[in-house]
ZAMARGU-4260 file (C-alpha; in steps of 0.2 Angstrom, whole numbers, plus 5000, padded with zeros to 4 digits):
<rodrens>
0) 4897/4779/5049 | 4881/4778/5059 | 4881/4780/5078 | 4871/4766/5087 | 4873/4768/5105
5) 4881/4780/5117 | 4886/4777/5135 | 4894/4791/5147 | 4900/4787/5164 | 4903/4801/5177
10) 4906/4814/5163 | 4905/4832/5168 | 4888/4835/5174 | 4882/4817/5171 | 4882/4807/5187
15) 4885/4788/5186 | 4881/4778/5170 | 4870/4786/5157 | 4866/4778/5140 | 4855/4779/5125
20) 4851/4772/5108 | 4853/4783/5092 | 4840/4780/5079 | 4847/4772/5063 | 4830/4771/5054
25) 4832/4780/5037 | 4814/4786/5038 | 4815/4792/5056 | 4834/4798/5057 | 4832/4811/5071
30) 4837/4807/5089 | 4830/4822/5099 | 4837/4826/5116 | 4829/4840/5126 | 4836/4849/5141
35) 4836/4866/5149 | 4851/4877/5149 | 4866/4872/5160 | 4860/4854/5161 | 4872/4845/5149
40) 4868/4848/5131 | 4885/4855/5127 | 4893/4843/5138 | 4885/4828/5128 | 4891/4836/5112
45) 4908/4838/5120 | 4909/4819/5125 | 4906/4814/5107 | 4920/4825/5100 | 4931/4820/5114
50) 4929/4801/5112 | 4932/4801/5094 | 4946/4815/5092 | 4951/4820/5110 | 4944/4837/5106
55) 4936/4848/5119 | 4928/4865/5116 | 4938/4881/5119 | 4939/4886/5137 | 4928/4901/5134
60) 4914/4889/5130 | 4919/4874/5142 | 4924/4879/5159 | 4937/4869/5169 | 4942/4857/5155
65) 4953/4848/5168 | 4938/4844/5178 | 4929/4831/5167 | 4924/4819/5181 | 4907/4822/5189
70) 4910/4832/5205 | 4897/4823/5216 | 4904/4806/5210 | 4922/4812/5215 | 4916/4818/5232
75) 4904/4805/5237 | 4907/4789/5226 | 4926/4791/5226 | 4926/4791/5207 | 4942/4795/5198
80) 4938/4792/5180 | 4926/4798/5167 | 4922/4786/5152 | 4914/4789/5135 | 4909/4774/5124
85) 4901/4775/5107 | 4895/4760/5097 | 4895/4764/5078 | 4892/4754/5062 | 4904/4757/5047
90) 4905/4747/5031 | 4894/4733/5039 | 4904/4731/5054 | 4900/4737/5072 | 4914/4745/5082
95) 4915/4752/5100 | 4926/4768/5102 | 4930/4773/5120 | 4941/4785/5129 | 4944/4788/5148
100) 4950/4802/5159 | 4959/4800/5175 | 4956/4815/5187 | 4970/4811/5199 | 4983/4814/5185
105) 4973/4824/5173 | 4977/4812/5160 | 4967/4808/5144 | 4970/4790/5139 | 4972/4785/5121
110) 4957/4780/5111 | 4952/4762/5112 | 4943/4752/5098 | 4934/4736/5099 | 4925/4725/5087
115) 4907/4720/5092 | 4904/4702/5087 | 4889/4691/5091 | 4885/4702/5107 | 4903/4701/5113
120) 4917/4714/5113 | 4935/4709/5106 | 4950/4721/5104 | 4951/4727/5086 | 4964/4722/5074
125) 4967/4740/5069 | 4984/4745/5074 | 4980/4764/5076 | 4962/4767/5082 | 4964/4785/5080
130) 4970/4784/5061 | 4955/4772/5058 | 4943/4785/5066 | 4951/4798/5055 | 4949/4788/5039
135) 4930/4787/5044 | 4928/4805/5048 | 4943/4816/5045 | 4948/4826/5060 | 4946/4842/5050
140) 4928/4838/5046 | 4923/4835/5065 | 4918/4853/5068 | 4906/4852/5053 | 4897/4836/5059
145) 4898/4839/5078 | 4895/4857/5082 | 4886/4870/5092 | 4872/4877/5081 | 4873/4895/5086
150) 4891/4895/5081 | 4887/4891/5063 | 4884/4909/5059 | 4903/4912/5060 | 4905/4902/5044
155) 4895/4915/5034 | 4906/4930/5038 | 4922/4935/5029 | 4932/4927/5043 | 4923/4910/5040
160) 4928/4909/5022 | 4944/4899/5027 | 4934/4887/5037 | 4922/4885/5022 | 4937/4881/5011
165) 4945/4868/5024 | 4927/4859/5025 | 4926/4857/5006 | 4944/4850/5005 | 4940/4839/5019
170) 4924/4833/5011 | 4934/4829/4995 | 4946/4818/5004 | 4961/4828/4996 | 4973/4824/5011
175) 4984/4812/5002 | 4984/4822/4986 | 4989/4838/4995 | 5003/4828/5004 | 5009/4823/4986
180) 5008/4842/4982 | 5019/4846/4996 | 5032/4833/4991 | 5032/4839/4973 | 5035/4857/4979
185) 5049/4852/4990 | 5057/4842/4976 | 5055/4858/4964 | 5063/4868/4978 | 5077/4856/4980
190) 5081/4854/4962 | 5081/4873/4959 | 5093/4875/4974 | 5104/4862/4966 | 5104/4871/4949
195) 5109/4887/4958 | 5123/4878/4967 | 5130/4872/4951 | 5129/4889/4942 | 5137/4904/4951
200) 5138/4914/4967 | 5125/4926/4960 | 5113/4912/4957 | 5115/4905/4974 | 5112/4923/4982
205) 5096/4923/4971 | 5091/4907/4979 | 5094/4912/4996 | 5083/4928/4992 | 5069/4916/4987
210) 5071/4905/5002 | 5071/4921/5013 | 5055/4927/5005 | 5046/4911/5007 | 5050/4910/5025
215) 5043/4928/5027 | 5028/4925/5016 | 5024/4909/5027 | 5026/4920/5043 | 5015/4933/5036
220) 5001/4921/5030 | 5002/4913/5047 | 4999/4930/5055 | 4985/4934/5043 | 4977/4917/5049
225) 4980/4922/5067 | 4971/4939/5064 | 4957/4930/5055 | 4955/4920/5071 | 4955/4935/5082
230) 4942/4943/5071 | 4931/4928/5072 | 4933/4927/5091 | 4929/4946/5093 | 4913/4944/5081
235) 4908/4929/5092 | 4909/4940/5108 | 4900/4954/5100 | 4887/4942/5094 | 4884/4935/5111
240) 4884/4952/5120 | 4872/4958/5107 | 4860/4944/5111 | 4862/4948/5130 | 4859/4966/5128
245) 4844/4963/5117 | 4837/4952/5130 | 4839/4965/5144 | 4823/4976/5144 | 4831/4993/5148
250) 4843/4990/5134 | 4831/4981/5121 | 4825/4997/5112 | 4843/5004/5110 | 4849/4987/5104
255) 4836/4986/5091 | 4840/5003/5085 | 4859/4998/5084 | 4854/4982/5075 | 4845/4992/5062
260) 4859/5004/5060 | 4872/4991/5058 | 4861/4982/5045 | 4861/4999/5035 | 4879/5002/5038
265) 4883/4985/5031 | 4873/4989/5016 | 4882/5006/5014 | 4899/4998/5015 | 4894/4985/5002
270) 4889/5000/4991 | 4906/5009/4995 | 4915/4993/4989 | 4905/4993/4973 | 4910/5011/4970
275) 4928/5007/4973 | 4927/4993/4961 | 4919/5005/4948 | 4934/5017/4951 | 4946/5002/4947
280) 4936/4998/4932 | 4936/5016/4926 | 4955/5016/4926 | 4956/5000/4916 | 4943/5006/4904
285) 4948/5024/4901 | 4966/5025/4905 | 4972/5026/4887 | 4959/5039/4882 | 4963/5050/4897
290) 4982/5049/4895 | 4981/5052/4877 | 4969/5067/4879 | 4982/5081/4877 | 4990/5071/4862
295) 4973/5069/4853 | 4970/5087/4854 | 4986/5092/4847 | 4985/5079/4833 | 4967/5085/4829
300) 4974/5103/4828 | 4988/5098/4816 | 4975/5090/4804 | 4964/5106/4805 | 4979/5118/4804
305) 4981/5131/4790 | 4998/5124/4785 | 4990/5107/4780 | 4973/5113/4775 | 4970/5107/4757
310) 4983/5093/4759 | 4976/5083/4774 | 4964/5078/4767 | 4968/5084/4750 | 4954/5090/4738
315) 4961/5080/4723 | 4968/5063/4722 | 4985/5062/4714 | 4981/5046/4704 | 4965/5055/4697
320) 4975/5070/4690 | 4989/5059/4682 | 4975/5049/4673 | 4967/5064/4665 | 4984/5071/4659
325) 4989/5054/4652 | 4972/5051/4643 | 4972/5069/4637 | 4954/5071/4639 | 4946/5083/4652
330) 4932/5076/4663 | 4920/5087/4653 | 4925/5077/4637 | 4936/5091/4629 | 4953/5086/4622
335) 4969/5093/4631 | 4984/5096/4622 | 5001/5094/4630 | 5009/5111/4633 | 4993/5120/4631
340) 4986/5132/4645 | 4973/5120/4650 | 4986/5105/4652 | 4997/5116/4663 | 4982/5122/4673
345) 4978/5104/4677 | 4996/5099/4680 | 4997/5112/4694 | 4984/5103/4703 | 4997/5090/4707
350) 5004/5103/4719 | 4989/5100/4731 | 4984/5082/4726 | 4985/5068/4739 | 4991/5051/4739
355) 4977/5038/4741 | 4985/5028/4754 | 4990/5043/4764 | 4973/5051/4763 | 4965/5034/4769
360) 4977/5034/4784 | 4973/5052/4788 | 4955/5049/4787 | 4956/5033/4798 | 4967/5043/4811
365) 4955/5057/4811 | 4940/5045/4815 | 4951/5036/4828 | 4955/5053/4836 | 4937/5058/4836
370) 4932/5042/4846 | 4946/5045/4858 | 4940/5063/4861 | 4922/5056/4864 | 4928/5042/4876
375) 4939/5055/4886 | 4923/5066/4888 | 4913/5051/4894 | 4927/5045/4905 | 4927/5062/4915
380) 4908/5061/4916 | 4909/5044/4923 | 4923/5049/4935 | 4913/5064/4942 | 4897/5053/4944
385) 4906/5039/4953 | 4916/5052/4964 | 4899/5060/4968 | 4892/5043/4973 | 4908/5039/4984
390) 4906/5056/4993 | 4887/5053/4996 | 4890/5035/5003 | 4905/5041/5014 | 4894/5054/5021
395) 4880/5041/5025 | 4893/5029/5033 | 4899/5044/5044 | 4881/5048/5049 | 4878/5030/5054
400) 4894/5028/5063 | 4890/5043/5073 | 4873/5037/5077 | 4880/5020/5082 | 4893/5029/5093
405) 4879/5038/5102 | 4870/5022/5105 | 4886/5014/5113 | 4888/5030/5124 | 4869/5028/5129
410) 4871/5010/5134 | 4888/5013/5142 | 4881/5027/5153 | 4866/5016/5158 | 4864/5016/5177
415) 4861/4997/5177 | 4879/4991/5181 | 4876/4974/5171 | 4871/4983/5155 | 4885/4996/5156
420) 4898/4982/5159 | 4891/4972/5144 | 4892/4988/5133 | 4910/4991/5139 | 4914/4973/5135
425) 4906/4974/5118 | 4916/4990/5114 | 4932/4982/5119 | 4928/4967/5107 | 4924/4980/5093
430) 4941/4988/5095 | 4950/4972/5095 | 4941/4967/5079 | 4946/4984/5071 | 4964/4981/5077
435) 4965/4964/5070 | 4957/4969/5054 | 4970/4983/5052 | 4984/4971/5056 | 4977/4958/5043
440) 4977/4972/5030 | 4995/4975/5034 | 5000/4957/5033 | 4991/4955/5016 | 5001/4970/5009
445) 5017/4963/5016 | 5013/4946/5007 | 5010/4955/4991 | 5026/4964/4992 | 5036/4949/4997
450) 5028/4939/4983 | 5034/4952/4971 | 5052/4952/4978 | 5051/4933/4976 | 5046/4933/4958
455) 5060/4945/4954 | 5073/4934/4962 | 5066/4919/4954 | 5067/4927/4937 | 5085/4932/4940
460) 5090/4914/4946 | 5081/4906/4931 | 5090/4918/4919 | 5107/4913/4927 | 5104/4894/4927
465) 5099/4894/4909 | 5117/4898/4905 | 5125/4885/4915 | 5128/4868/4907 | 5132/4860/4924
470) 5114/4865/4930 | 5105/4858/4915 | 5100/4841/4923 | 5093/4849/4939 | 5084/4862/4928
475) 5075/4848/4919 | 5071/4839/4935 | 5064/4855/4942 | 5054/4858/4926 | 5046/4841/4928
480) 5042/4843/4946 | 5034/4860/4941 | 5024/4852/4927 | 5017/4838/4939 | 5013/4851/4952
485) 5003/4861/4940 | 4994/4846/4934 | 4989/4840/4951 | 4984/4858/4957 | 4974/4860/4941
490) 4965/4844/4945 | 4962/4848/4963 | 4955/4865/4959 | 4943/4857/4946 | 4937/4845/4960
495) 4935/4859/4972 | 4926/4870/4960 | 4913/4856/4957 | 4911/4854/4975 | 4909/4872/4978
500) 4896/4873/4964 | 4886/4858/4971 | 4886/4865/4989 | 4881/4883/4982 | 4867/4875/4973
505) 4861/4866/4988 | 4862/4881/5000 | 4853/4892/4986 | 4839/4880/4985 | 4836/4880/5004
510) 4837/4899/5004 | 4824/4901/4990 | 4813/4889/4999 | 4814/4895/5017 | 4821/4913/5018
515) 4807/4925/5018 | 4815/4938/5007 | 4820/4933/4989 | 4838/4931/4988 | 4851/4921/4978
520) 4866/4913/4986 | 4884/4915/4979 | 4898/4905/4986 | 4913/4913/4977 | 4930/4905/4974
525) 4937/4911/4991 | 4922/4902/4999 | 4914/4919/5004 | 4896/4916/5006 | 4885/4930/5001
530) 4866/4934/4998 | 4860/4945/4983 | 4843/4952/4980 | 4834/4951/4963 | 4844/4967/4956
535) 4861/4959/4961 | 4864/4970/4976 | 4871/4961/4991 | 4860/4959/5006 | 4865/4962/5023
540) 4861/4947/5034 | 4854/4946/5051 | 4860/4935/5065 | 4846/4923/5062 | 4849/4923/5043
545) 4867/4920/5047 | 4863/4905/5057 | 4851/4898/5044 | 4864/4900/5031 | 4877/4891/5042
550) 4866/4876/5046 | 4861/4875/5027 | 4880/4875/5024 | 4883/4861/5036 | 4868/4851/5030
555) 4874/4854/5012 | 4892/4847/5015 | 4884/4832/5025 | 4874/4828/5009 | 4889/4831/4998
560) 4900/4819/5008 | 4886/4806/5009 | 4884/4807/4989 | 4903/4804/4987 | 4903/4788/4998
565) 4905/4777/4983 | 4916/4788/4972 | 4930/4779/4964 | 4943/4793/4961 | 4961/4791/4957
570) 4967/4806/4968 | 4954/4808/4981 | 4947/4797/4995 | 4929/4793/4995 | 4916/4803/5004
575) 4908/4797/5021 | 4891/4795/5028 | 4892/4804/5045 | 4879/4809/5058 | 4876/4828/5062
580) 4876/4831/5080 | 4870/4849/5083 | 4868/4858/5100 | 4855/4873/5100 | 4851/4872/5081
585) 4837/4884/5083 | 4844/4897/5095 | 4843/4914/5085 | 4830/4908/5073 | 4812/4915/5072
590) 4797/4902/5070 | 4798/4902/5051 | 4817/4898/5051 | 4815/4885/5064 | 4802/4876/5054
595) 4814/4877/5039 | 4829/4870/5048 | 4818/4856/5056 | 4813/4851/5038 | 4829/4852/5029
600) 4842/4845/5041 | 4834/4827/5042 | 4833/4827/5023 | 4851/4831/5020 | 4860/4820/5033
605) 4858/4802/5035 | 4857/4803/5054 | 4854/4818/5066 | 4855/4821/5084 | 4847/4837/5090
610) 4851/4844/5107 | 4837/4857/5111 | 4830/4867/5125 | 4811/4866/5128 | 4810/4883/5121
615) 4818/4878/5105 | 4807/4863/5104 | 4792/4874/5099 | 4776/4867/5093 | 4780/4872/5075
620) 4797/4863/5076 | 4790/4847/5084 | 4776/4846/5071 | 4788/4848/5057 | 4800/4834/5065
625) 4786/4823/5071 | 4788/4810/5057 | 4807/4811/5058 | 4810/4807/5076 | 4815/4789/5079
630) 4822/4791/5097 | 4818/4805/5110 | 4826/4808/5128 | 4825/4821/5142 | 4840/4827/5152
635) 4835/4829/5170 | 4845/4839/5183 | 4844/4830/5200 | 4847/4841/5215 | 4849/4835/5233
640) 4841/4851/5240 | 4822/4851/5243 | 4819/4865/5231 | 4810/4877/5243 | 4805/4893/5233
645) 4809/4885/5217 | 4797/4884/5202 | 4794/4866/5197 | 4801/4863/5179 | 4791/4849/5170
650) 4787/4845/5152 | 4772/4835/5145 | 4775/4824/5130 | 4762/4812/5123 | 4751/4814/5138
655) 4765/4810/5151 | 4774/4822/5162 | 4793/4822/5164 | 4804/4832/5176 | 4816/4844/5169
660) 4823/4848/5186 | 4820/4836/5201 | 4823/4841/5219 | 4826/4830/5235 | 4836/4818/5225
665) 4850/4806/5231 | 4863/4814/5219 | 4868/4830/5211 | 4869/4828/5193 | 4861/4825/5176
670) 4852/4809/5171 | 4846/4803/5154 | 4827/4797/5153 | 4820/4790/5137 | 4803/4797/5132
675) 4791/4782/5130
</rodrens>
């Protein structure tokens, strides 16, 4: 899909009919739209999402979601409807998607789809326009193609890992395959239930226990996802309040100190996680040596004991003594007569002689005991060293926590009410995040315990149904369903792993090119995005670095989706070419990172619409984008007031001056102006 043209009528802040063309030129694939804060950038992004999918931003980011018709148009023009129309090209055909909203009834009307042929518009033959749009850009992928740039940082935290995974699955087009998996799992459950019903009351009880565990596991997982969302929401609030505090001069220095301390704290918490991992590895590596330490000491003592000295190991080999007596020749070469004093003396050596096999086993055991003793000594040395590291790290974390608490108290006591209120709100969000994190840990523990109970009930049921002749045919069907499920799961896992590796490689290349500190990207199997330094130590990420990584991720999945457009896969749908529409992509970024984003986004996506403020459209950004801009527009806020006492807001582009805010207008609302 490539967007060709957008028209919005009385949508939110936009008065009347506003329209603009979107660049489809592969060499100049950026459409740049400039506007100041509050003029309509986010509303324009919302219009695109709403038209295609009926999706509006959360109410916390989009006030009055039931008031979609421009207020001036309602009051002065009698308008009752807002309309968004988008012309787009897909597989060589041009379509128009449109959606309208009736303010009187607060009704969002269904998506309409038309074919554009020879300059005319005819109703599309598609029975379900929403399904057609979903086949072009899956609904679950919409947040990764049409998004608020500053929010991309949420994808790089622990709570964003689930969104990573969902995005990758969406890119792979695995929806149909996953529906097939759900059907196979349902069939497996049904056959197992039928097998239990044809076995015994005990097997049926085990089946009910499995079903109950499944229900409780599903509930616990849903709770864990809810807590993930709560953590993400709290992180977003904290991030926003951090920015506001950093921008307030009386709080700026304290907020900078807090940012430094939080970065150090994140690093120390990573060190603590590694120390805890070493503690777990210690148990795996040394548990045998440590548990056997006392037994090793006792066994070694037996070998050295006076009662066995001269026997374990023996000074003479039994076979050696027998051969001397049989040959009748001493080792010195003298003959030995049977019954002689010499013969009897040599024969007496058999009392202390040892068997060769026994002696060999004793020597092997002695050596093994020695190794165990050495490992036990090393184990305790490693244990003490790691314990000391943990004590030191915990002490540093406690110190950093205390310093952060003092900064919070300092800001909460600030005489400027706005700063104190923001700090209080930040503290509430921090507590909410902590509580949600704790509840998530509890939910994960419950899941682990329930899965263990389920496994035990499954083992019991399986053992019982094996003995039932009547259940045999259902068991075979269940086994077949399980085998097919395993094969499909394995195939999907392999496809996801290939996608994960490709996306990781793309993000890593961006980081190595544009991030100022040397780092390597790792996107693990849980889709957790991490940065590591040259020594393999995890790096704490700043807000700007998180946004850079989030934008790199979004660009990488757009590229991967585009590369899969022609894929012919027996279980996956092909990829899609889709535009990236990004509001405020440069918000938290410094000049270096802004130049990086301006360079890599147009190279990764086929079509890019950037919604930026004039401060974000810096000289460095514009210089980097210059050769990529195919269309450019200004959003101007029109006001009927005369603007007395207001500072004029204009912008000069290519020698021409454009109003960003206009006073003395006939209307209140935003208008779109093309840059010549």
